[in-house]
N, C-alpha and C positions, 0 to 999 in steps of 0.2 A: 907672765903679766901681759904678754902680747903687745910689745912695743910701748908699754906704759911705765916701764921701770925708770926711764929717764926723768929728770926734773920737769915738772909741768910749767907752762906759762899761764899764770892767772891773769887772764886778759881783761878782767874788769872787777875791781874791788874798791874798797873805801878805807878810811882810817880806822885805827884801833884806839880805844880809850885807855888812858894810863891811870886806871883806878880799879878798885875791887867793887863791882856793882853789887847791890843787895839782891835778894832773890827775885823780887818783883822786877827790878830793872834787868836782871839777867834773863828772865823769861821773856820780857818784851823784845829783847834782841833776837829771840828765836821765832819771831812772827812778824808779819806785816801789819799787825794791829798797832794802834796808837794808844789804846786804853788798856788798863790792867784787866786781867781775866776776872769774871765774876766768881764769887765764893764757890768753892768746890770744883773749880776748873783750873787746870794747869796748862799753860802753853807748852810746857816741856813734854806733856803727854801727846806727842805728835811724831810724825815720821822724822822730822828734823831733830827733835829731842832724843829719839832713840838713836839716830845716827851719831849725835854728839856724844852720848854716853858710851856708845860702842867704840868710837875711834879716838876720843880725847881722854878717856880715863887712863889708858896705859902710859902715855907720856908723863902723867902726873903721879904714877906709881900705884894706880888702882887697877883692878881687873876690868876687862871690857864689860860694859853694861852695869857698872856700879850704880847703886841708887843715887838719885840726884842729891839727896841730903848729904850723903857721904862725899859725893863729888865736890859740892860747894864747901864743905868743911875743909877738905884737902886743899882746895883752891885758896882758901883764906890763910892756910898755913904757909904758903909760899909767897915770896915777894912778887908783885905784879910783873916786874921785868923778867923774873924767872919763869913764871907761867907763860908769858908771851914768847920767850925764847924756846921753851920746850915744845910748845904747840906749833909754832911757825916753822921751826926746824923739821918737825915730824911731817909737815905738809909736803916737803920735798919739792920746792919751787925754785925755778931759776930766775924768773921775772915776776914782778907784781906791777900791773898797770893800774894806777890809783886815780880814781875820779876825785879830784881835790875840791869839787864844788859842793859836796855834802858835808856840812859842818858837824862837829860833835863837841861836847863839853870835855875839855882836858884830853885832846888827842895826842898821841905820840907823834913825833916829827917823822918825816919820810926817811931821813938818815937812821933814826932809831928803828924804824920798821925794817929797813934794809938790813941792819945789823942783826936784829933778832931772827929774821928769816934766812940770813946768809944768802940773800938774793939781791938782784938789781931791781930798784924801784924806779919806775918812770911815770910821769904825770899824764893824766888825761884831763883836758881843759873843758869845763862845762860852758857851752856857748852863752846860755842865759846869764850865768854868773858874770861873765865879762861885760855884758850889757848893763847889768845891775850895778857893778862897780863903776862903770863909766857914768851912769846916770847920777850916782852919788857925788861925782866930781864936779857937777854943775854944768855939764855940756849943754849947749843949746840944741833945740830941735833941728835947726838948719844945719848944724855941724855934726849931728849925731851919726849919720850914715858913714861919712868919711872917717870920723874919729873912731867908729867901731872897727872898721876894716884895719886901720893902723894899730889899734889897741890889740886886736886879735892876733896880728902878726907878732907883736911883742910878747903877748901872753903865751904863745905856743912855740917859742923858739926851742924849748927843751922837751916839748910834748911829743908823744907818739900817736896821739889821736885827739879828737874833740868829741864832745857828747851833746846830744840834744835831749831835753826832757819835755818836748812838745806834748807827749802823752799826758803828763801831769798838768801842764799849764793850759791846755785847750782840748786835746784829743786830735785825731787824725783827719777830721772832716774839714780840711783846708784846701784851697786851690793849689794845684800843682805848680803853677807858674811863679816866676819871680815877681815880687811886688815892685811897682814902679816907684821912682824917686819921689814924686808928689805924694803918693800914697804913704810912703815911709815917713816923709816929713810931717804929714798930717797926723799919723799915728804917734810919732814921737812927741809931737806937740801936746797931744792929749795925755799921753802916758807920763811925760815929764811934769806936766802941770799937776796931774793928780798926785804923783808920788811926792812932788815938792810940797804940796799942801798937807798930805796925810802921812808921809813917811815917818816923821819924827814921833807922831802919836801912835803909830801902829808898828812898833819895833819888830814884831814877829814877821810881818809881811812887808817890811820896808823895802822899797824899790823892787818889789816882785814883778817880774816881767810876765804878763799874761795876755798882752795884746796880740791877737792872732796875726796881724800884719807884721809886727816886729818879730814874732816868733818865726814866721816864714823867712823874714829877712836874715836873721842871724843863722838860720839853718842853711840858707843859700850861701852865706858868707863862709860857713864851715865847709861846704862842698867846694867852693872856690879856693879855699886854703889848700886843698889837696891831700891833707892828712885823712886817714880813715875816720869816718863819722859814725860813732856809736849812737844808736837810737833806742831808747827804752821802748819796749813793746810788751804787751801782755800784762800779767798780774804785778801788783805792787801794793802800796798801802792805799787807804781809802780816799786819799786825795785825788785819785784818778777815777774815771768811770770805765769799767772794764769793757763794756760794749763799744767804746769809742777808740780802743787801742789795738784793734786787730790790724796787724801790719798789711793785710791785703787792701785796706783802705788807702794805702800810700802807693799803690801801683802806678798811678799817674805821675806822682812825684819821681818814682824810680825811673820812669821812662823819660821824663823831662831832664833829669840829672845825668842821664847816661853819657851825653857828650863830654861831661867833665872828666869822666874816667875815675872819679873818686870812689873808693870802696865804701859801702854802707853796711854796717854790722848791726844786725837786729839782735838786741839783747833780750834774754830771758824767754820771751815769746809765749810761754804756757798761759792759757790753754790753746793758743793759736800756733803751736809749734808745727803743726802739719801745713798750715798756710805759709808759715815762714820757710819751711823746707821747699815748698813749691816755688816761692818767690826766688829763692837762691838757685833753683834749677833753671828758671827761665830768664832771669836778669843777670847779665854778666858780672856786675859789680856789687851784687847783694850777697852778704855772708850771714851765717847764723851762729850765734853764741848761745850755748846751752846753760849759761850761768844762772844762778838762783834756783832754777828748776831742780837740778840734780840732788842737792842736799835736802830740799824741802820734800821731794818725792820719796826719799829714803829707799826702802826695800823695793819700791815700785820704779826706781830710777831706770832699771834695765829696760822695762817696757816703754817708758817715756823716751829714752834714748833711741830705742828701736823705731819709734814713730818719727823722731827727728830725722833718722837715717832713711826713711822710706823714699824720699825724693831728693833730698839735698845731696849734691856731690860731696864726697868725703873731704875733698880739698877745700870745701867752704864751711866746714864745721869747726868751731873753736870752743875751747874750755875756758870757763872762769868760775869763780865762787860767788861773786857779788857780796863778799863778806863785809860786814860793817860792825864796828864796835868791839866785838869779841874775837880774840885770836882763834878761839875754837872753830869759828865759822870758816876760816881758811883751811883748817885741817879737815873738818867734816866734809867740806865740799870736795877737796882733792881726793881724800880717801874713798869717799862714796863714788866719785867719778871713776877712779881706777878700778874699784871692785865691780861696779855695775857695767862699765863699758868693756872691761876685760871679760866678764862673764858673757856678755852679749856676743863679742867676737868669737869666744871659744865655742859658744853654741852654734854659731853660723859655721864654724870650721868643722865641728862634729857632724853637722848636717850636710857637709859637702859643698856649701855655698862659696867657700873661699879656701885658699891654702893657708898654711901656717905663715908663709912669707907675706901673704896679703894681710893677714890679721896683724902681724907685727908692724907692717908699713902703715896701715890705717890707724892703729893705736898711736903710733908716733906722730902721725900727721895731726890728728885731732887734739892730742894732748899738748903738743908744743910746736911742731914743725910749721903748721899753717900759720900760727900766730907770729912765729919768728919771721916768716916771709912777709906777711901782711903788714906788720908793724915795724919792719926793718930792724929787728933786734940783733 
């Protein structure tokens, strides 16, 4: 397995739902789409769907690649807690770093998740969510900046990282510099006044932080906090604009943030993973997480991982699943990563590019050791 036999650190994931989803809901978890597939199309007929059937059927007592209909029938025969335990245990994880800012209907608790996975669960705090919770408390615009700094400290006492979703809320076309206090107060005044008027009537978007000045402010507060800052880049659901989330657009910010010494972890990255690798090569505090990409790329994951590795130092590459909702996604991500990265390292070894000892060391670094060091696990 080339250094990948040890438990992996899942460096970025989300909550699991404590229910048996129907087929439509199950398939929606396999895609970044937000609407059901049209008649005659299945979201499970995808690289991720194939990977799920390959890796997740055996822990439930089915052969690899069992048809989805058979898989879903078997899934309903087992209690949700048993399904969760079988799949999460099979993922072989030592730590799950969970972004607690993405809600779900009926999620299992973090202790339940830890028990099912037989792993340690540590929270990742979403910067925008802290601001939104603060806004709903009735804070004034004049007090917002100071209150946010204090609230962030309290919110992150047990956290291993913070996360920004600037990509979703605005995109990366923002000034690199810190916003000034007068600018922050003016922006807070407008945002709080708007959310105060409309929040109660627009429950889905209540207190949604999308002001570009305040998004920069909370990101800089995250950098000042000193914990690694995870930053969504590249593909996601249709709430973002793909052309606006190329991490290369943030080079000015990376340069401005360099004196803080705070690590910045670029999540997902695809299709901008080559740009992300270059950024990690030239900026001392920029790291690259391959999460979300590996499971979605399926059998092509080996090629995509090879492209991640073209420029990025191996000591700056991290594994994660970005799993959300289904326990299957933790296992599919971990198994696909082990298989694809192991195959890639083995091919390099056979071509004489590295030794067996190198392959073993690099596999261990990317699978767990880099994350243990970066997140102080």
